[in-house]
MARTORMI-660256 format. One line per field, with one value per residue: x, y, z of N, C-alpha, C, O, CB in turn; residue number from 1. Coordinates in nm, 3 decimals, padded with zeros to 5 digits. Glycine has a CB too. Layout:
BEGIN
nX <- [X;...]
nY <- [Y;...]
nZ <- [Z;...]
caX <- [X;...]
caY <- [Y;...]
caZ <- [Z;...]
cX <- [X;...]
cY <- [Y;...]
cZ <- [Z;...]
oX <- [X;...]
oY <- [Y;...]
oZ <- [Z;...]
cbX <- [X;...]
cbY <- [Y;...]
cbZ <- [Z;...]
k <- [NUM;...]
***
This chain:
BEGIN
nX <- [19.295;19.633;19.834;20.146;20.357;20.582;20.906;20.907;20.731;20.543;20.583;20.490;20.235;20.259;20.367;20.622;20.685;20.653;20.581;20.472;20.359;20.083;20.112;20.229;20.064;19.839;19.976;19.991;19.742;19.668;19.694;19.502;19.196;18.913;18.729;18.859;19.014;19.263;19.200;19.251;19.183;19.227;19.479;19.567;19.574;19.689;19.941;19.934;19.921;20.034;20.214;20.412;20.600;20.883;20.972;21.143;21.056;20.769;20.550;20.453;20.490;20.599;20.979;20.883;20.654;20.415;20.328;20.359;20.456;20.690;20.974;21.175;21.335;21.532;21.461;21.585;21.901;21.906;21.955;21.891;21.578;21.385;21.104;20.830;20.633;20.502;20.386;20.535;20.814;20.916;21.051;20.904;20.779;20.829;20.993;20.982;21.154;21.323;21.117;20.990;21.192;21.228;20.961;20.995;21.241;21.122;20.913;20.922;21.097;20.915;20.608;20.718;20.680;20.643;20.470;20.131;19.999;19.793;19.757;20.021;19.940;19.724;19.867;20.033;19.818;19.729;19.925;19.976;19.740;19.838;19.928]
nY <- [15.029;14.984;14.702;14.583;14.297;14.113;13.920;13.675;13.655;13.593;13.371;13.149;13.187;13.056;13.178;13.181;12.935;12.955;12.952;13.069;13.330;13.335;13.237;13.349;13.616;13.527;13.422;13.741;13.803;13.617;13.719;13.885;14.054;13.813;13.689;13.872;13.959;13.965;14.208;14.275;14.535;14.672;14.640;14.770;15.026;15.144;15.071;15.274;15.508;15.768;15.925;16.159;16.138;16.122;16.315;16.165;15.933;15.924;15.697;15.347;15.268;15.446;15.318;15.081;15.105;15.150;14.889;14.601;14.443;14.429;14.522;14.718;15.036;15.188;15.459;15.664;15.564;15.435;15.141;14.857;14.667;14.385;14.266;14.358;14.162;13.840;13.668;13.802;13.708;13.454;13.438;13.620;13.726;13.418;13.420;13.440;13.641;13.811;13.926;14.065;14.199;14.400;14.509;14.620;14.829;14.947;15.026;15.245;15.427;15.509;15.502;15.622;15.516;15.215;14.973;14.840;14.505;14.371;14.609;14.463;14.277;14.300;14.371;14.196;14.010;14.223;14.229;13.957;13.940;14.076;14.098]
nZ <- [-01.898;-01.888;-01.960;-01.901;-01.894;-01.775;-01.924;-01.826;-01.671;-01.840;-01.954;-01.740;-01.846;-02.117;-02.318;-02.351;-02.507;-02.697;-03.087;-03.322;-03.503;-03.388;-03.156;-03.035;-03.028;-02.905;-02.653;-02.538;-02.501;-02.342;-02.081;-02.100;-01.954;-01.946;-02.198;-02.406;-02.709;-02.980;-03.196;-03.571;-03.659;-03.455;-03.434;-03.682;-03.633;-03.489;-03.551;-03.811;-03.665;-03.610;-03.371;-03.285;-03.072;-03.190;-03.463;-03.711;-03.644;-03.702;-03.659;-03.680;-03.913;-04.044;-04.056;-04.113;-04.323;-04.544;-04.609;-04.480;-04.534;-04.685;-04.743;-04.546;-04.396;-04.136;-04.052;-03.905;-03.948;-04.145;-04.182;-04.352;-04.307;-04.302;-04.395;-04.175;-04.144;-04.088;-04.303;-04.504;-04.385;-04.276;-04.014;-03.830;-03.540;-03.357;-03.200;-02.859;-02.721;-02.906;-03.001;-02.765;-02.683;-02.899;-02.889;-02.651;-02.737;-02.980;-02.949;-02.730;-02.831;-03.088;-02.942;-02.694;-02.502;-02.283;-02.476;-02.410;-02.307;-02.436;-02.647;-02.811;-02.851;-03.031;-03.237;-03.345;-03.447;-03.655;-03.843;-03.918;-04.057;-04.331;-04.628]
caX <- [19.450;19.789;19.913;20.279;20.379;20.684;20.865;20.900;20.519;20.440;20.613;20.370;20.118;20.299;20.444;20.825;20.726;20.517;20.709;20.439;20.312;19.914;20.040;20.253;19.914;19.768;20.052;19.963;19.598;19.589;19.732;19.400;19.052;18.834;18.659;18.953;19.014;19.327;19.166;19.327;19.168;19.303;19.668;19.632;19.533;19.772;20.050;19.937;19.850;20.165;20.248;20.464;20.738;21.015;20.962;21.178;20.997;20.636;20.447;20.560;20.541;20.787;21.036;20.824;20.652;20.240;20.275;20.443;20.477;20.766;21.094;21.147;21.485;21.521;21.462;21.767;22.025;21.918;21.983;21.740;21.434;21.345;20.918;20.715;20.451;20.524;20.362;20.696;20.890;20.882;21.103;20.928;20.736;20.801;21.083;20.930;21.251;21.304;20.972;20.991;21.346;21.139;20.838;21.050;21.302;21.045;20.798;21.016;21.124;20.763;20.476;20.698;20.637;20.573;20.342;20.037;20.019;19.637;19.851;20.084;19.803;19.678;19.960;19.999;19.728;19.717;20.064;19.895;19.636;19.856;19.990]
caY <- [15.022;14.958;14.590;14.561;14.194;14.050;13.828;13.604;13.568;13.600;13.217;13.116;13.144;12.991;13.242;13.168;12.802;13.059;12.978;13.126;13.453;13.315;13.207;13.498;13.693;13.447;13.492;13.869;13.815;13.563;13.835;14.028;14.001;13.714;13.768;13.988;13.909;14.099;14.316;14.321;14.658;14.792;14.650;14.855;15.170;15.127;15.049;15.312;15.623;15.915;15.940;16.266;16.142;16.135;16.333;16.120;15.835;15.943;15.566;15.263;15.281;15.524;15.257;14.933;15.089;15.173;14.764;14.574;14.259;14.475;14.526;14.860;15.116;15.282;15.626;15.735;15.435;15.353;15.057;14.746;14.637;14.274;14.289;14.274;14.110;13.745;13.587;13.802;13.710;13.338;13.454;13.715;13.637;13.337;13.413;13.513;13.731;13.891;14.007;14.150;14.340;14.467;14.591;14.740;14.935;15.054;15.100;15.377;15.529;15.551;15.542;15.718;15.447;15.039;14.945;14.726;14.366;14.409;14.662;14.360;14.131;14.296;14.458;14.082;14.033;14.296;14.194;13.840;13.921;14.175;13.973]
caZ <- [-01.788;-01.964;-01.889;-01.928;-01.805;-01.757;-02.050;-01.708;-01.591;-01.952;-01.971;-01.720;-01.928;-02.194;-02.439;-02.385;-02.560;-02.822;-03.181;-03.412;-03.438;-03.284;-03.040;-02.988;-03.011;-02.795;-02.506;-02.436;-02.498;-02.234;-01.978;-02.033;-01.893;-01.981;-02.358;-02.455;-02.834;-03.071;-03.319;-03.580;-03.684;-03.382;-03.447;-03.798;-03.596;-03.416;-03.682;-03.859;-03.557;-03.566;-03.199;-03.247;-03.020;-03.288;-03.550;-03.802;-03.668;-03.563;-03.683;-03.706;-04.066;-04.026;-04.069;-04.163;-04.490;-04.544;-04.643;-04.407;-04.620;-04.839;-04.681;-04.531;-04.427;-04.040;-04.058;-03.880;-03.988;-04.277;-04.259;-04.436;-04.279;-04.340;-04.414;-04.079;-04.152;-04.129;-04.460;-04.596;-04.296;-04.170;-03.889;-03.726;-03.389;-03.376;-03.073;-02.788;-02.632;-03.009;-02.992;-02.708;-02.717;-03.018;-02.880;-02.572;-02.811;-03.109;-02.830;-02.660;-02.932;-03.102;-02.889;-02.603;-02.337;-02.328;-02.552;-02.386;-02.324;-02.573;-02.724;-02.888;-02.965;-03.170;-03.325;-03.434;-03.542;-03.767;-03.899;-03.969;-04.158;-04.369;-04.722]
cX <- [19.528;19.845;20.028;20.348;20.544;20.761;20.859;20.790;20.494;20.489;20.515;20.244;20.110;20.330;20.572;20.808;20.690;20.641;20.619;20.347;20.179;20.020;20.132;20.137;19.836;19.833;20.001;19.827;19.591;19.651;19.596;19.310;18.982;18.795;18.781;18.970;19.114;19.224;19.313;19.370;19.248;19.401;19.684;19.620;19.646;19.910;20.080;19.960;20.042;20.136;20.318;20.567;20.871;20.973;21.031;21.085;20.814;20.530;20.542;20.599;20.567;20.920;21.049;20.799;20.502;20.224;20.402;20.482;20.606;20.884;21.072;21.331;21.459;21.555;21.551;21.902;22.006;21.950;21.842;21.641;21.360;21.191;20.913;20.648;20.489;20.456;20.491;20.776;20.902;20.967;21.018;20.833;20.744;20.970;21.061;21.047;21.309;21.210;20.970;21.098;21.350;21.101;20.886;21.093;21.241;20.916;20.817;21.016;20.977;20.653;20.583;20.695;20.661;20.431;20.262;20.074;19.908;19.710;19.964;20.031;19.801;19.726;19.957;19.958;19.722;19.811;20.026;19.859;19.713;19.960;20.088]
cY <- [14.967;14.855;14.600;14.464;14.197;13.958;13.683;13.534;13.532;13.415;13.150;13.076;13.082;13.086;13.241;13.027;12.885;13.011;12.975;13.263;13.406;13.277;13.298;13.574;13.600;13.460;13.631;13.861;13.756;13.649;13.923;13.977;13.902;13.768;13.845;13.931;13.972;14.071;14.296;14.420;14.771;14.783;14.706;14.996;15.183;15.201;15.192;15.487;15.706;15.956;16.094;16.229;16.173;16.217;16.278;15.971;15.816;15.808;15.428;15.241;15.352;15.438;15.084;14.992;15.114;15.007;14.722;14.468;14.282;14.555;14.706;14.927;15.207;15.437;15.699;15.666;15.441;15.273;14.953;14.744;14.532;14.313;14.220;14.188;13.948;13.624;13.681;13.749;13.599;13.350;13.534;13.690;13.528;13.316;13.528;13.640;13.775;14.024;14.110;14.262;14.477;14.545;14.654;14.844;15.035;15.110;15.259;15.466;15.603;15.601;15.633;15.623;15.308;15.059;14.780;14.612;14.330;14.501;14.596;14.291;14.207;14.405;14.348;14.052;14.053;14.254;14.031;13.808;14.009;14.066;14.065]
cZ <- [-01.913;-01.842;-01.953;-01.842;-01.820;-01.863;-01.902;-01.670;-01.789;-02.009;-01.873;-01.806;-02.065;-02.338;-02.458;-02.440;-02.678;-02.975;-03.290;-03.381;-03.337;-03.194;-02.979;-02.905;-02.880;-02.616;-02.470;-02.455;-02.363;-02.078;-01.951;-01.966;-01.986;-02.108;-02.437;-02.593;-02.878;-03.137;-03.444;-03.657;-03.576;-03.413;-03.571;-03.751;-03.575;-03.511;-03.728;-03.774;-03.615;-03.406;-03.176;-03.192;-03.118;-03.436;-03.691;-03.759;-03.571;-03.614;-03.689;-03.888;-04.107;-04.104;-04.192;-04.311;-04.416;-04.580;-04.586;-04.414;-04.672;-04.671;-04.637;-04.501;-04.293;-04.098;-04.031;-03.923;-04.033;-04.309;-04.253;-04.311;-04.330;-04.320;-04.268;-04.026;-04.175;-04.220;-04.557;-04.519;-04.208;-04.034;-03.784;-03.611;-03.383;-03.218;-03.001;-02.741;-02.682;-02.988;-02.899;-02.608;-02.843;-03.016;-02.810;-02.653;-02.878;-03.035;-02.795;-02.732;-03.013;-03.105;-02.775;-02.458;-02.413;-02.372;-02.414;-02.399;-02.458;-02.698;-02.882;-02.913;-03.071;-03.311;-03.419;-03.497;-03.628;-03.885;-03.956;-04.079;-04.309;-04.455;-04.822]
oX <- [19.479;19.878;20.020;20.398;20.608;20.673;20.775;20.761;20.424;20.424;20.438;20.182;20.006;20.308;20.632;20.916;20.730;20.762;20.650;20.287;20.179;19.967;20.110;20.118;19.791;19.778;19.963;19.782;19.530;19.626;19.568;19.324;18.999;18.821;18.758;18.923;19.103;19.163;19.433;19.480;19.299;19.461;19.802;19.655;19.713;19.954;20.190;20.017;20.143;20.039;20.294;20.666;20.948;20.937;20.989;21.048;20.765;20.411;20.664;20.700;20.571;20.964;21.123;20.872;20.471;20.105;20.514;20.535;20.664;20.866;20.989;21.429;21.379;21.644;21.601;22.005;22.106;21.984;21.738;21.645;21.267;21.161;20.953;20.616;20.509;20.477;20.533;20.867;20.902;20.946;21.048;20.823;20.631;21.018;21.086;20.992;21.399;21.221;20.953;21.088;21.416;21.129;20.870;21.024;21.263;20.845;20.749;20.954;20.942;20.596;20.529;20.706;20.685;20.331;20.313;20.164;19.944;19.716;19.982;20.059;19.858;19.678;19.910;20.002;19.709;19.774;20.073;19.889;19.638;20.037;20.155]
oY <- [14.916;14.873;14.628;14.502;14.286;13.892;13.595;13.417;13.441;13.354;13.077;12.971;13.057;13.043;13.286;12.967;12.826;13.034;12.893;13.295;13.441;13.326;13.326;13.589;13.644;13.490;13.638;13.958;13.813;13.596;13.995;13.866;13.918;13.886;13.865;13.817;14.085;13.965;14.302;14.439;14.882;14.888;14.711;15.085;15.246;15.314;15.245;15.575;15.644;16.011;16.154;16.276;16.265;16.139;16.334;15.902;15.758;15.836;15.415;15.211;15.352;15.488;15.024;14.964;15.106;14.973;14.766;14.398;14.181;14.607;14.788;14.883;15.300;15.494;15.786;15.733;15.491;15.258;14.961;14.832;14.563;14.391;14.109;14.149;13.922;13.505;13.636;13.717;13.616;13.265;13.525;13.567;13.487;13.213;13.646;13.750;13.827;14.145;14.227;14.347;14.578;14.648;14.773;14.945;15.156;15.207;15.357;15.572;15.720;15.681;15.742;15.660;15.283;15.121;14.680;14.583;14.271;14.467;14.644;14.219;14.190;14.467;14.357;14.042;13.967;14.248;14.010;13.724;14.007;13.984;14.011]
oZ <- [-02.014;-01.725;-02.073;-01.736;-01.875;-01.918;-01.923;-01.646;-01.833;-02.094;-01.936;-01.824;-02.125;-02.451;-02.556;-02.433;-02.778;-02.967;-03.376;-03.278;-03.219;-03.094;-02.862;-02.785;-02.775;-02.510;-02.353;-02.395;-02.273;-01.969;-01.854;-01.916;-02.107;-02.133;-02.556;-02.590;-02.831;-03.148;-03.418;-03.710;-03.590;-03.435;-03.607;-03.829;-03.656;-03.530;-03.710;-03.838;-03.650;-03.354;-03.071;-03.249;-03.089;-03.524;-03.792;-03.854;-03.474;-03.600;-03.699;-03.951;-04.230;-04.208;-04.269;-04.406;-04.297;-04.585;-04.611;-04.326;-04.713;-04.561;-04.677;-04.562;-04.308;-04.160;-04.103;-03.926;-04.084;-04.426;-04.188;-04.225;-04.404;-04.229;-04.232;-03.914;-04.294;-04.201;-04.663;-04.595;-04.086;-03.947;-03.665;-03.608;-03.411;-03.170;-03.023;-02.732;-02.615;-02.970;-02.931;-02.520;-02.868;-03.077;-02.837;-02.663;-02.870;-03.060;-02.825;-02.719;-03.000;-03.180;-02.755;-02.341;-02.531;-02.335;-02.364;-02.479;-02.560;-02.816;-02.994;-03.010;-03.179;-03.405;-03.532;-03.612;-03.716;-04.003;-04.068;-04.164;-04.406;-04.405;-04.909]
cbX <- [19.456;19.912;19.858;20.343;20.294;20.653;21.030;20.924;20.295;20.477;20.777;20.350;20.051;20.208;20.427;20.972;20.653;20.499;20.849;20.387;20.266;19.748;20.021;20.281;19.802;19.785;20.226;20.030;19.509;19.613;19.861;19.315;18.945;18.727;18.519;19.107;18.900;19.485;19.160;19.362;19.022;19.311;19.771;19.559;19.434;19.768;19.982;19.860;19.798;20.128;20.382;20.394;20.756;21.077;20.962;21.339;21.121;20.515;20.353;20.514;20.495;20.848;21.030;20.658;20.714;20.155;20.226;20.425;20.352;20.627;21.239;21.014;21.506;21.614;21.387;21.806;22.070;21.954;22.126;21.790;21.366;21.410;20.803;20.662;20.328;20.553;20.147;20.772;20.867;20.917;21.226;20.913;20.614;20.770;21.232;20.870;21.325;21.254;20.851;20.921;21.506;21.055;20.712;21.163;21.368;20.982;20.819;21.160;21.224;20.732;20.344;20.557;20.435;20.558;20.408;19.939;19.984;19.462;19.922;20.164;19.586;19.534;20.117;19.975;19.681;19.737;20.206;19.804;19.468;19.884;19.850]
cbY <- [14.886;15.134;14.443;14.678;14.047;13.994;13.815;13.674;13.794;13.769;13.172;13.196;13.243;12.882;13.362;13.168;12.643;13.355;12.863;13.029;13.572;13.170;13.054;13.585;13.680;13.280;13.516;14.029;13.739;13.376;13.941;14.133;14.126;13.679;13.918;14.015;13.918;14.111;14.518;14.262;14.669;14.809;14.489;14.836;15.215;14.973;14.953;15.246;15.546;16.107;15.800;16.342;16.009;15.960;16.417;16.134;15.731;16.152;15.583;15.120;15.261;15.515;15.276;14.862;14.919;15.312;14.724;14.596;14.200;14.638;14.470;14.884;15.223;15.237;15.686;15.748;15.322;15.371;15.004;14.526;14.730;14.152;14.181;14.275;14.196;13.729;13.621;13.946;13.804;13.186;13.514;13.855;13.636;13.295;13.401;13.422;13.699;13.806;13.920;14.102;14.234;14.436;14.552;14.707;14.891;14.955;15.020;15.365;15.446;15.541;15.395;15.809;15.479;14.910;14.880;14.725;14.280;14.553;14.690;14.305;14.092;14.313;14.515;14.025;14.078;14.431;14.202;13.832;13.999;14.304;13.868]
cbZ <- [-01.611;-01.988;-01.893;-01.925;-01.846;-01.663;-02.234;-01.620;-01.471;-02.095;-01.934;-01.665;-01.940;-02.194;-02.449;-02.207;-02.518;-02.773;-03.187;-03.484;-03.564;-03.324;-02.984;-03.117;-03.189;-02.855;-02.524;-02.471;-02.618;-02.238;-02.045;-02.136;-01.869;-01.885;-02.318;-02.366;-02.910;-03.156;-03.231;-03.576;-03.690;-03.252;-03.448;-03.948;-03.490;-03.371;-03.827;-03.931;-03.299;-03.682;-03.138;-03.179;-02.960;-03.330;-03.520;-03.824;-03.637;-03.573;-03.850;-03.629;-04.149;-03.819;-03.957;-04.070;-04.612;-04.696;-04.799;-04.317;-04.782;-05.021;-04.797;-04.376;-04.609;-03.926;-03.990;-03.713;-03.977;-04.345;-04.220;-04.490;-04.310;-04.264;-04.579;-04.078;-04.328;-04.050;-04.545;-04.640;-04.245;-04.238;-03.908;-03.778;-03.337;-03.554;-03.100;-02.683;-02.549;-03.108;-02.952;-02.677;-02.788;-03.062;-02.844;-02.487;-02.889;-03.276;-02.666;-02.631;-03.045;-03.090;-02.825;-02.642;-02.247;-02.175;-02.781;-02.453;-02.167;-02.482;-02.611;-02.860;-02.911;-03.145;-03.266;-03.430;-03.539;-03.728;-03.761;-03.928;-04.088;-04.273;-04.826]
k <- [1;2;3;4;5;6;7;8;9;10;11;12;13;14;15;16;17;18;19;20;21;22;23;24;25;26;27;28;29;30;31;32;33;34;35;36;37;38;39;40;41;42;43;44;45;46;47;48;49;50;51;52;53;54;55;56;57;58;59;60;61;62;63;64;65;66;67;68;69;70;71;72;73;74;75;76;77;78;79;80;81;82;83;84;85;86;87;88;89;90;91;92;93;94;95;96;97;98;99;100;101;102;103;104;105;106;107;108;109;110;111;112;113;114;115;116;117;118;119;120;121;122;123;124;125;126;127;128;129;130;131]
***
């Protein structure tokens, strides 16, 4: 089942007060059924998966590289992108509004739909492990 939760509702789970990637992941996980645990493995599979919605941006790694602790480049605009992994960019996944903004935009462009909160939790868990 797909879970897409508005940011206002996530605030009731403590998500709006999140200041760390772990708190962001935990906020998303809190919207899932009891016992759900974010999975770095599932997040890595999602990150690398080729969705085929866009020829120039078939996967997250198309812009963020296979090594998310390195800088990337937008596949269409050529704009530099700071590292996605929090270990290499301390500002990543610390502002819930920015996190939702970029998930919304990038999921629609790359995945072709809103990402579920479970996918978001897994994605953040994956990036927290990248060095």
